N, C-alpha and C positions, 0 to 999 in steps of 0.2 A: 725549456721546451715548452707550450701550450696543451695541456689535455684538450682533446672533442667532450664536448658533452655527450655524455650517454643516451639522452634523450636528444631525439633532433626535431626541428621545426615545424616536419611532414607530419609527426605523428602529435604534436604538442596538437596543430592543429585539429585535429580529428576528434582528442582529448575536451577542448573548448568544445568544438561543433556537439559533443555527444551530451558534454554533461547537460545543457539545457533540455534535449530529447530525454532523458534519461528522469530530468526534473517533472516533465510535465509528465510522463509515466506512472509516477507514484499518485498522481493524482489520477485514483481511478474511475472509470467512466463505465454510467451506467444507463445508457441515452435510451430513452422507449419515446417512439414514435405512437402514441396513443390519437394523435390528432392536430392540426392545424398549429392551433397554439400549444401546445405541447411538446410539438416538434424541436417549437425555436426555446426548449428550456434545454441543460444540458446539466444531467445532475450526476453525482462521484460521493463519495466516500472520503473521510481524513483520517487518520490516525493520530493519536496525540500521545502524550508523552502525562502520564496521571502523578496526580501525589500535590497537582495545586489544582485551579477552578476544575479542568479538564476531566472526564471521566471516561473517557473511549474512544469510541468510534461516531463520528459523526455525518448525516447524512446531510447534503449541500447543493443549493440549485445557482449553475451561472444563470441566470439572464440574457434574453438576445439583446437588449439595449446595456449587457457590460456589467451588472449590479448582480451582487451576490448576496443567498440569502441561507440563511444555517434553518434546514427543514426541522431537523428530528435529531438528539440522541438516540441514535439508530441500537447499542448498545453498550452498556458496559461491563469494561476491561481493561487490565491492568497493561499499562504501556505497552498501547498495540503501532508500533513506531514504522512498520509496512505491512502495506498492503497491495494483493491478487486477487484480479477478480476472475472466475474461469471463462472461457468463449464463451459459453453459451449465456451467459451475465446472469445462474440461478445460484451460485457459490463466492461467497468472497473469503480468502485466506488471511490471515493477520498475523504475524509474528509478536508476541508477547518479548519485549525483550526487558529480560527480568535473570538474576541466578537464585537459583532455588537448588539448593545442593547440588552446582552445577549445572544448572540444565534451564535453558528456556522454553520457551510455550510456542507451540504452531495450531493455533487454532481457527475452523473450518467453521463458516454460518452459509445459512439459507437465507436468502434476501428474501423478505416480503416488501409491502409498501414503501417505508418508514421506516421499518426496522431489521434486526437483523437476527436471527433464534440460533445458537450454536447447536452445532450437530458434535463433533468430537474438537475434544483439545488431547494434544500429544508435544513429548517430548521433541526441542532440536536438534540434540542430536549434541549440544554446547550449552553453556551461559550465554547471555547476551544476544539473540538474533537479532541480526539489523536485516535479513531478506528475504523473499518468499518467492517464488513465483508456482504457475501451474501450468502444463504443459496440453495442448487439445487431445491429449489421450487421459488424461489425471494423475499424473504422474507432480507428484510436490519436490520443487531444489527447497532449501533453505542455506544461508548463510550466518556463523555465529562469530561476535568480534570477539569472544574469551572462549577459548576450547575446542572443543571441535573438531 
């Protein structure tokens, strides 16, 4: 007797359609419309795994012609593997995917022109945090790969 698969095709389609949207959401948008020329530019932040040439969170710009430009190292921090922008675009959250005494970190930053100013750093509730989100009321949610 042949067993039926646990995951049905319809749910697999949902998964394959959701993954690209999730990936796009990880590139945090901070679009600014100050002039006609600037409205053609899309800026965003990228978190990195540090320990090699990468040093933290970088600001990039995607130009209208499709070219990508690294603007600056916005801040130095250790393994900022996932980022989330507040709804008002004034604050950026980052999880530091680390394990220091069983804890990772969640850091908040104030967004300036091309830099980020650290506001706070708190334990993530477990080791190796891999997700962070903030809702419109300012509540923060994290998920950890290990513990917590």
